[in-house]
N, C-alpha and C positions, 0 to 999 in steps of 0.2 A: 642548273645542270643536274644537280642531285634529284630535284623534284621530277625532272623529265625521266631520269633513270628509274626512279621509284614507280612513276606512272607506267613506264615501259614494262617493268616487271609485274606490276599488279594486274595488267591486262591479261596475263597468263592465268590469273586466278578467277576470271569471270565465269559465272555459271549461266549467263544470258546467251542463249543459242544464237541470237541475232547479232551479237557483238563478236562472235568467234571467227577469226580469220583462219586460214589454212594452217599457219604455224602454231596457233593456239590449239587447234584441234589435234594436231600431231603431238604436241607437248603433253596435252591432257590425256591422250590415249596411251602414250608410252611411259610417262613418268611413274605412274603407280607400279608398272611392271619392273622398271629399273630399280625403284626403291625396294620392291619385294625381293629382287635378285640380290641387292646389297644386304638386306636383312637375313636372307638365307645364308649368304657367305659368312656373316658375323656369327650366326648360329653354328655353322660348321666349325669355324675356328675356335669358338668357345668350347664346343664339345671335344674337339681334338686336343686342346690345351689343358682344360680344367676337368674334363670328365673322361668319357671313353668314346672313341671315334664311332663305334657301332651304334651308340645311342642317337647320333644324328640321323641315321637312316630309320631307326625306330620312331624317332620324333617326327621325321618327315612323313612317315606312313600315317601317323595320327593327324597331322596337319592336313594331309590330303583327304582323309576320311571326314574331317570336319566340314568339308564342302558338300557332302552328300547326305540327304535324309536317310534314316532318322537320326544320324549321328549329330550330337550337339555337345555343348560343353559339359552338360550333366552326365554324359556317358564317356566322352573322350578323355576328360581329365582323370577320373578315377582309374580307368583302365590303363592309361599312360603311366600313372604313378605306380600301379601294381607291376608294371614292367621295368621299373627302376629309373624312370625319368623324374627328376626333382620337380616338385609341384610348382615352384616359381618359374621354371623353364617352360613347362607346358602352358602355364597361365599367361606368360609374356608372349609366347608364340601364338596362342589363339587371339589374344588382344591385338597383336600385330595383324593377323588375318582380318579380323573385323574392321580394323582401322583402314587397311588397304582397300577392302571391298567397299567401305563407305566412301572413301575418297574417289575411287573409280566411278561409283554411281553418281556422286555429286557432280562430277565433271562430264560423265558420258551416259547419263540415264537413257536418253532417247536412242542412242546407238545400242546400248546394252539390251534394250527390249527387242532388237532385231536379231540378236544372237539365238540360234536354234537351241531349244531346251532351256537355256538360261532365261531367255525372254519369256517363255511360258511360266517359269517359276516366278519371275517378277510380276507378271499379271496376277498370279495366284496370291502373291504377297500384297498386291494392291487391293484386291478384293477383301482380304483379311484386314488390311489396314483401314479401309473405309468402315468396316464393321466395328473395329476397335474404336475409331473416332466417334462413330454414331452412338456408341454405348458409354462413352467416357466424357463427362463434362470437365473432369480434372485435367485431361490432356490439353485442352485448349487454354485453360487458365495457367497451368504450371507446366508448360510444354517441355522445358529443359529437364526439370526433375523427373517428369513422367517418362521421358525418353531414356534417361539414365536407368530408372527402375525397370523399364521395358527390356533393355539390353541385359540387365542383371538377371532377369528371370531365367532359370535353367531349363528351358525347353526349346526344341527345334523351332526355328522361325522367329525367334526373339533376339537375334544377333544384329550385326552391323547392317545387313541388307534390309531386314524388316524395319529397323529403326529409321534408316535413311529414307525408305519409301514413305513411312508415316510422316516424318519431318517434312518431306516434299509435299505431301497431300495437305498438311495444315498450314503450309506457307511459311515455315520457320526458316530463318537464315541458314543457308547450307553449311557454313562453317561452325555455327552453333550446334547443328546436328552432328557434325564430325566430332566436336568437343564432347557432346553427350555420349556418343558411341564409345570414344576412347575411355571416358570416365566410367561408364557403365560396364564396359568389358573388363577393365582393370579390377574394379571392385568385385564383379561377379566371378571372374575366373580365379582370383586370389582367394576369395571366400570359399568357393567350392574346392579349390586345391588344398587350402589349409585344413579344412574339415576332413576331406578325403584322406589326406596324408596321415592325420592323427587317428582317424578311425581304423585305417588299414594297419596301423602299428599294433593295435590291440585285437583286431578281428582279422585273422589270417584266412581270407577268402580265396586268394589266388585270382588270376585273370578270369577264369570261367565263372567263379562265384560272383565276382564283381559284375560281369555281364548279365548274369541271371537276375541279380538284385535290381540292376538298372532297367532291364527289360520289363521286369515286374512293375516297377514304379511308373514307367512310361505307359504300360498297359492300363494301370489303374487311372492314371491321369487322362488318357484318351477316352476311357470308358466314362469317366466323370464329365468331361467336356461334351461328349456325345449325348449323354442323358440330359445334361443342362440345356443344350441346343434344342433337343426334341421338346423339352418342356416349354422352352421359350416360344417355339413354333406353335405348339398346341395352345398356348395362352393368347396368341394373337387373334 
């Protein structure tokens, strides 16, 4: 009887599109949103009880910004800290976002590609993922560790969505991909948060100064990658 119950529950975790019944599809489409709603409620009550209620709305704004390029953890975390949000709170919040995005894509990738705008972004990530795979032998040999490091990299496009797409392309177990996303997001966000928090204690930049420094760093990185790609194309 217990084995039957376990089998009944485990069928809701399948990622095989051919095995999905209507109730499984509904569950997998809705559960990440329900879990996200629960997480937001917990954040609200935490801010209300232990911090300041208005910080929840400030935090919510940064969490929303995290979904849109060019915002990434390398920019969202330092700016959020400069606005009074504890580094551990913004780190956990962004980790939660990456985890929920990864879970949603693991279960609903084919449906997500049909969503306007988001589907276009996924196809762009797919193209970038294929390029990363073709250039990296390490990725296929040490897939889990490579994905953890990929998520940790503090630049746009290296978060939960990008890692999930790459994991899918190399045929990695979906739930190992999710574990890699959670691990990489935790390590990356807490590292950036801890460093940013300590730097901002000694360097009083303010929000505007932080934005300027981050934009400058992103510009340098983009220029470097652009020149590198052009050199690679010229060398072919």
